C-alpha positions in Angstrom: 13.4 22.9 -8.1 14.9 20.6 -11.3 16.5 20.3 -14.0 16.3 21.0 -17.9 17.7 19.4 -20.9 20.6 21.3 -22.6 20.0 21.6 -26.3 17.0 20.1 -27.4 19.0 16.8 -27.8 22.2 17.9 -29.1 23.8 16.8 -25.8 22.2 14.0 -24.7 21.8 13.4 -20.9 23.4 16.8 -20.3 21.0 18.3 -17.6 21.4 21.8 -16.1 19.4 23.2 -12.5 16.1 25.3 -13.6 13.3 26.9 -11.3 10.1 24.6 -12.8 6.5 25.8 -11.6 4.2 22.9 -11.1 0.1 23.6 -12.0 -1.1 20.8 -10.2 -4.1 19.7 -12.4 -6.6 17.3 -11.9 -6.3 15.5 -15.9 -2.4 17.0 -16.5 -2.5 14.9 -19.4 -5.2 16.3 -20.9 -3.6 19.7 -19.6 -0.4 19.4 -21.6 -1.9 18.4 -24.4 -3.6 21.6 -24.9 -1.4 23.6 -24.3 0.9 22.0 -27.1 -2.1 22.0 -29.6 -1.9 26.3 -28.8 -1.6 28.9 -31.0 1.7 29.5 -29.7 2.5 25.6 -28.8 4.0 25.0 -25.0 6.2 21.9 -24.2 5.3 20.6 -20.7 6.7 17.4 -18.6 3.7 16.0 -16.7 4.8 14.5 -13.1 3.5 13.6 -10.2 -0.1 15.1 -11.2 1.3 18.4 -12.2 2.4 19.8 -16.1 5.4 21.2 -15.4 7.0 24.4 -17.2 10.4 25.3 -17.4 10.5 28.6 -18.1 14.4 28.8 -18.8 14.3 29.6 -22.3 10.9 31.9 -22.2 12.3 35.0 -23.5 11.0 38.1 -21.6 8.9 39.1 -24.8 6.7 35.7 -24.7 6.0 36.1 -21.2 3.1 37.4 -22.7 2.1 34.6 -25.2 2.8 31.5 -22.9 0.5 33.4 -20.5 -2.7 33.6 -23.1 -1.4 29.9 -24.3 -1.7 28.7 -20.3 -5.2 30.5 -19.7 -7.2 29.0 -22.9 -5.6 25.8 -22.0 -6.9 25.8 -19.0 -10.2 26.7 -20.2 
């Protein structure tokens, strides 16, 4: 469980409850950087040694792209 920012900055401080995916990783900052640099960029948060993904805005037809970016970034 977690919170998701609303509106990409158009509603500062406003959040919605969301379900997050936590990916523990020995180098979470490195993994997050690789995700941002992927062919399909993925924006993730780093918290407590894990990369946090909020799939709230991922459309079903984008699932394969997200999975490919995760596999590529994880190496």
